[in-house]
C-alpha positions as CSV (number, residue, x, y, z in Angstrom):
1,M,97.5,114.9,84.0
2,I,96.2,116.3,80.8
3,R,96.3,115.5,77.1
4,A,96.1,118.7,75.2
5,R,95.8,119.7,71.5
6,F,96.9,123.3,70.7
7,K,98.3,125.7,68.2
8,C,101.8,127.1,68.5
9,N,104.8,128.5,66.5
10,H,104.9,126.9,63.0
11,I,108.6,127.5,62.5
12,D,109.8,125.7,65.7
13,P,106.9,123.9,67.5
14,R,109.4,122.2,69.9
15,P,109.0,122.9,73.7
16,V,111.2,125.8,75.0
17,N,112.4,123.5,77.9
18,W,114.2,120.3,77.6
19,P,114.0,117.7,78.7
20,I,110.3,117.5,79.4
21,K,108.4,115.1,81.6
22,H,105.8,113.9,79.2
23,P,105.5,113.0,75.5
24,Y,104.4,115.3,72.7
25,W,103.9,115.2,69.0
26,V,103.5,117.7,66.2
27,S,100.4,116.4,64.5
28,G,100.1,118.9,61.6
29,Y,100.5,122.4,60.3
30,G,98.1,125.2,59.3
31,D,98.4,128.5,57.9
32,R,101.2,130.0,60.1
33,F,100.7,127.5,63.0
34,A,101.7,124.0,64.1
35,V,99.2,121.7,65.8
36,V,100.7,120.0,68.7
37,V,99.4,117.2,71.0
38,A,101.1,116.9,74.4
39,Y,100.7,115.4,77.9
40,A,101.4,117.6,80.8
41,D,100.7,117.6,84.6
42,D,98.3,120.7,84.0
43,E,97.9,123.7,81.8
44,A,100.4,125.7,83.7
45,E,103.1,123.1,82.9
46,L,102.0,123.1,79.3
47,L,102.4,127.0,79.1
48,R,105.8,126.8,80.6
49,N,106.9,124.4,77.8
50,W,105.0,126.2,75.1
51,P,104.5,129.7,76.1
52,D,103.0,130.6,72.7
53,A,100.3,127.9,72.9
54,T,96.8,129.1,71.8
55,E,93.4,127.5,71.4
56,I,94.2,124.8,74.0
57,D,91.8,122.0,74.2
58,S,92.6,119.5,77.0
59,E,91.1,116.6,78.9
60,V,92.1,115.0,82.2
61,V,93.5,111.5,81.6
62,G,95.2,108.9,83.8
63,L,97.4,107.1,81.4
64,Y,99.3,107.8,78.1
65,A,97.6,106.5,75.0
66,F,100.1,105.6,72.3
67,T,98.7,104.7,68.9
68,S,99.8,104.1,65.4
69,R,99.6,107.8,64.8
70,F,100.9,108.9,68.3
71,K,103.7,106.5,68.7
72,K,105.8,106.3,71.8
73,P,108.7,108.8,71.1
74,D,112.2,107.4,71.0
75,W,113.4,109.8,73.5
76,F,110.7,108.9,76.1
77,D,111.5,106.2,78.7
78,G,108.2,106.0,80.6
79,D,105.1,104.1,80.0
80,K,103.0,105.6,82.8
81,P,102.9,109.1,84.3
């Protein structure tokens, strides 16, 4: 599983598929882009959900890391991948 940070559509940064398997957050906005942090099985899955993703920076992780900034989303039922 990866945890990725990337830029995408600033008007509607939600994934194009729903429901999705892993949590995500819109962490900010820039000049004509949104910054999203998302977990995914791999980069291919990430691009299926956000086909307009650019500047993808990802790392392999084994567990979700929920924090005060990246809280567990209300819609998300799982604690582990």
